[in-house]
C-alpha positions as CSV (number, residue, x, y, z in Angstrom):
1,M,159.5,-11.1,-55.2
2,A,162.1,-13.4,-57.5
3,S,159.0,-15.1,-58.4
4,N,157.1,-11.9,-59.7
5,T,159.1,-11.0,-62.1
6,A,159.4,-14.2,-63.1
7,L,158.4,-14.4,-67.1
8,I,155.7,-16.8,-68.0
9,A,155.5,-19.7,-71.1
10,V,152.6,-18.7,-73.4
11,K,151.6,-21.4,-75.5
12,D,151.9,-20.9,-79.0
13,R,148.3,-20.0,-81.1
14,G,147.0,-23.5,-81.7
15,W,145.9,-23.6,-86.0
16,L,142.2,-23.6,-84.7
17,D,142.7,-21.0,-82.1
18,G,139.5,-18.7,-82.5
19,F,137.9,-21.1,-84.9
20,V,134.1,-20.5,-82.9
21,P,133.9,-16.7,-82.8
22,L,134.3,-16.5,-86.7
23,W,132.4,-19.1,-87.1
24,R,129.4,-17.0,-85.3
25,K,130.4,-13.9,-86.6
26,E,130.1,-15.4,-90.2
27,M,127.1,-17.0,-89.5
28,H,125.6,-14.0,-88.0
29,G,126.4,-12.2,-91.8
30,W,124.7,-15.1,-93.3
31,W,121.8,-15.7,-90.9
32,G,121.8,-13.0,-88.7
33,T,119.2,-10.8,-91.1
34,W,116.6,-11.4,-93.2
35,S,118.6,-11.4,-96.3
36,W,119.1,-15.2,-96.8
37,L,115.3,-15.6,-97.2
38,V,115.4,-13.1,-99.7
39,K,118.6,-15.2,-101.5
40,L,116.8,-18.4,-101.0
41,F,113.2,-17.2,-102.5
42,L,114.9,-15.4,-105.3
43,W,117.4,-18.7,-106.0
44,I,113.5,-20.7,-106.4
45,A,112.4,-18.1,-108.9
46,I,115.5,-18.7,-110.8
47,I,115.8,-22.3,-111.2
48,D,111.9,-23.6,-110.3
49,G,111.0,-20.9,-112.1
50,I,112.7,-21.8,-115.0
51,L,112.7,-25.5,-114.9
52,A,108.2,-25.2,-113.8
53,I,107.9,-23.3,-117.6
54,A,110.3,-25.7,-119.4
55,I,108.5,-29.1,-117.7
56,F,105.2,-27.5,-118.2
57,S,105.6,-26.0,-121.9
58,V,106.7,-29.3,-123.4
59,G,104.6,-32.5,-124.5
60,D,104.0,-35.7,-122.1
61,E,106.4,-37.7,-123.5
62,S,109.2,-35.5,-123.0
63,I,108.8,-34.0,-119.6
64,E,111.2,-36.1,-118.1
65,Q,114.4,-35.6,-120.0
66,T,113.4,-32.0,-119.9
67,F,113.3,-31.9,-116.7
68,L,116.6,-33.5,-115.9
69,M,118.4,-31.6,-119.0
70,V,117.7,-28.2,-117.6
71,F,117.3,-28.8,-113.6
72,F,120.7,-29.9,-113.4
73,L,121.9,-27.3,-116.1
74,I,120.4,-24.2,-114.6
75,A,120.8,-25.0,-111.0
76,A,124.2,-25.7,-111.3
77,M,125.3,-22.6,-114.0
78,F,123.4,-20.1,-112.6
79,P,124.6,-20.5,-108.9
80,A,128.1,-20.5,-109.7
81,F,128.5,-17.2,-111.3
82,A,127.0,-16.2,-107.8
83,V,128.6,-17.8,-106.2
84,I,132.0,-16.6,-108.6
85,I,131.2,-13.1,-107.7
86,F,130.1,-13.2,-103.5
87,G,133.2,-15.6,-103.2
88,Q,135.6,-12.8,-105.0
89,D,134.4,-11.0,-101.5
90,T,135.8,-12.9,-99.1
91,L,139.2,-11.6,-98.8
92,I,139.1,-8.6,-101.3
93,D,136.8,-6.8,-99.1
94,E,138.0,-7.8,-96.0
95,R,141.5,-6.3,-96.9
96,I,140.3,-3.0,-98.5
97,R,138.3,-2.0,-95.7
98,G,141.3,-3.5,-92.8
99,T,139.0,-5.7,-91.2
100,A,141.1,-8.6,-91.9
101,A,143.8,-7.1,-90.4
102,W,142.0,-5.9,-87.3
103,V,140.6,-9.3,-86.9
104,L,144.5,-10.9,-87.2
105,S,145.7,-9.1,-84.8
106,K,143.3,-11.1,-82.4
107,P,144.2,-14.2,-80.7
108,V,142.9,-15.9,-83.5
109,S,144.7,-17.9,-86.7
110,R,144.3,-17.3,-90.2
111,V,143.9,-20.9,-90.6
112,S,140.8,-20.5,-88.8
113,F,139.9,-16.8,-90.2
114,L,139.6,-18.7,-93.9
115,L,138.3,-22.0,-92.7
116,A,135.3,-20.1,-90.7
117,K,134.2,-17.9,-94.2
118,L,134.6,-21.2,-95.9
119,A,132.1,-23.2,-94.2
120,V,129.5,-20.4,-93.4
121,S,130.2,-19.9,-97.4
122,A,129.6,-23.5,-98.3
123,L,126.7,-24.1,-95.6
124,G,125.1,-20.8,-97.2
125,V,125.6,-22.5,-100.5
126,L,124.0,-26.0,-99.6
127,V,120.5,-24.3,-98.2
128,T,120.1,-21.9,-100.4
129,M,121.3,-22.6,-103.8
130,V,121.0,-26.7,-103.4
131,L,119.0,-28.7,-101.1
132,V,115.8,-26.1,-101.1
133,P,115.5,-25.0,-104.7
134,G,116.1,-28.7,-105.2
135,M,113.8,-30.0,-103.3
136,V,111.2,-27.4,-104.4
137,A,112.0,-29.3,-108.3
138,Y,111.5,-32.9,-107.1
139,I,108.0,-31.8,-106.1
140,I,107.8,-30.5,-109.8
141,Y,108.2,-33.0,-111.5
142,K,106.2,-34.8,-109.4
143,T,102.9,-32.0,-110.2
144,A,103.8,-32.3,-113.5
145,T,104.7,-36.7,-114.2
146,G,102.9,-38.2,-111.1
147,V,105.7,-40.2,-110.3
148,W,108.5,-39.8,-107.7
149,L,112.2,-39.9,-108.6
150,S,113.8,-41.7,-106.4
151,L,114.8,-39.5,-103.5
152,P,118.0,-41.1,-102.2
153,G,119.4,-41.1,-106.4
154,F,117.9,-38.1,-107.0
155,L,119.9,-36.1,-103.4
156,A,122.8,-38.0,-105.2
157,G,122.7,-35.6,-108.1
158,L,121.9,-32.4,-106.1
159,G,125.8,-33.7,-104.4
160,L,127.2,-33.6,-107.7
161,I,125.9,-29.7,-108.3
162,Y,126.9,-29.1,-104.4
163,L,130.4,-30.1,-105.3
164,F,130.0,-28.9,-108.5
165,L,129.3,-25.2,-106.6
166,L,132.2,-26.0,-104.1
167,F,134.8,-25.9,-106.6
168,F,134.2,-22.2,-108.2
169,L,133.3,-21.7,-104.4
170,T,137.1,-22.5,-103.4
171,L,138.9,-21.8,-106.5
172,T,137.2,-18.3,-106.1
173,M,138.5,-18.5,-102.0
174,M,142.3,-19.6,-103.5
175,L,142.7,-16.9,-105.9
176,G,141.4,-14.1,-103.4
177,T,144.9,-15.2,-101.6
178,L,146.7,-15.2,-104.6
179,F,146.0,-11.4,-105.8
180,H,144.6,-8.2,-104.4
181,S,142.6,-7.0,-107.3
182,R,139.2,-8.5,-108.2
183,G,140.4,-8.4,-111.8
184,P,141.9,-12.2,-111.9
185,V,139.6,-13.2,-108.7
186,I,136.6,-13.3,-110.8
187,G,138.1,-13.6,-114.0
188,I,139.6,-16.6,-114.0
189,P,136.5,-18.6,-112.6
190,L,134.6,-17.3,-115.6
191,V,137.2,-18.5,-118.0
192,V,137.1,-21.4,-116.7
193,I,133.3,-21.9,-116.9
194,S,134.0,-20.9,-120.8
195,C,136.3,-23.1,-121.7
196,T,133.5,-25.5,-120.6
197,Y,131.8,-25.7,-123.7
198,L,135.7,-26.9,-125.2
199,A,134.8,-30.4,-124.1
200,F,132.2,-31.0,-127.1
201,V,135.6,-29.8,-129.2
202,A,137.6,-31.8,-126.9
203,P,135.9,-35.2,-125.7
204,W,138.7,-36.0,-123.5
205,L,138.2,-32.9,-121.5
206,G,134.8,-34.1,-120.7
207,E,136.7,-36.9,-118.6
208,V,138.4,-34.4,-116.3
209,M,136.4,-31.1,-116.4
210,P,133.6,-30.6,-113.3
211,T,131.0,-29.5,-115.7
212,N,130.8,-33.1,-117.3
213,M,128.6,-34.1,-113.9
214,I,126.0,-31.2,-114.9
215,L,126.2,-31.1,-118.6
216,S,126.8,-34.4,-121.4
217,V,129.0,-34.0,-124.5
218,E,127.8,-37.1,-125.7
219,S,124.8,-36.8,-127.1
220,G,122.1,-38.9,-125.9
221,Q,123.5,-39.4,-122.8
222,P,122.6,-38.9,-119.3
223,T,124.9,-36.4,-117.1
224,L,126.3,-38.3,-114.2
225,A,123.8,-35.7,-112.0
226,A,121.3,-37.4,-114.3
227,A,122.2,-40.7,-114.2
228,L,122.3,-40.7,-110.3
229,A,118.5,-39.3,-109.9
230,L,117.3,-42.3,-112.8
231,G,118.6,-45.1,-110.5
232,Q,121.8,-45.6,-113.3
233,P,124.9,-46.7,-112.8
234,L,127.3,-43.8,-113.9
235,P,129.5,-44.2,-117.1
236,T,132.4,-42.7,-115.4
237,V,133.7,-41.0,-112.0
238,T,136.7,-39.8,-113.3
239,P,134.9,-35.7,-113.1
240,I,134.1,-36.8,-109.4
241,L,137.5,-37.6,-108.5
242,V,139.1,-34.9,-109.8
243,T,136.5,-32.2,-108.5
244,G,137.1,-33.2,-105.5
245,L,140.9,-33.3,-105.2
246,L,140.7,-29.7,-106.7
247,V,138.5,-28.3,-104.0
248,I,141.0,-30.1,-101.5
249,L,144.1,-28.9,-103.4
250,F,142.6,-24.7,-103.8
251,I,141.8,-25.4,-99.5
252,V,145.5,-26.4,-99.3
253,V,146.8,-23.8,-101.6
254,A,144.6,-20.8,-99.9
255,L,145.2,-21.7,-96.0
256,M,149.3,-22.1,-97.3
257,R,149.3,-18.5,-99.7
258,F,147.5,-16.9,-96.5
259,E,149.7,-18.1,-93.6
260,R,152.3,-15.5,-95.7
261,E,149.8,-12.9,-96.5
262,E,151.5,-9.7,-95.5
263,F,148.6,-7.2,-93.1
């Protein structure tokens, strides 16, 4: 009888407890309906539609320059606004509807809660906003010029676009843990984008701003993404390193702040 009344030790939750079911839930939210396909076709229409109009309306001698300038700009900037808009709903909506408190009352960790959302969102951005529209653009270039760009170099350029979008995705998620209203969560990243153009006034900003990966502040100089696509050596890797470190910093801050969140 004594053994029946003895307390049984229970292990503390691991920091990744519940990640798999949360991952599946988020994956179903992204890929469980036809909405992802609608988003994919929308981004193909926006990015590749503008690109096709641009390169087929210029002379043959400037197709390569126009392609690189137009594609890496629109393929990064337009999706960045979308990432900010849907990213600000990642936590704000969960709080408003009370689903975050309900989910976290289950045997899942807060780290898993955030990382599952981030991982699935990052995958969705990669497929629907970067990889597929990018490969369509690759084919458009071949159709317009009759020449294939270096595939490894072009994929490396797409990688910089993806890093650029991850910067805003993680920034928005971090802000969602710091603020409970939509204003600053969506406003601060928009201010960061608008400050991009300060690099034209103060070129030293271009050395650290993520935008310098897809926007050149020096006339006649290719962007870092364009240089990769052309197989040229990179003039600098500082914006890439700074952006990567900031992405990691935003994730760490978001996890630390969310651990102290009260529901």
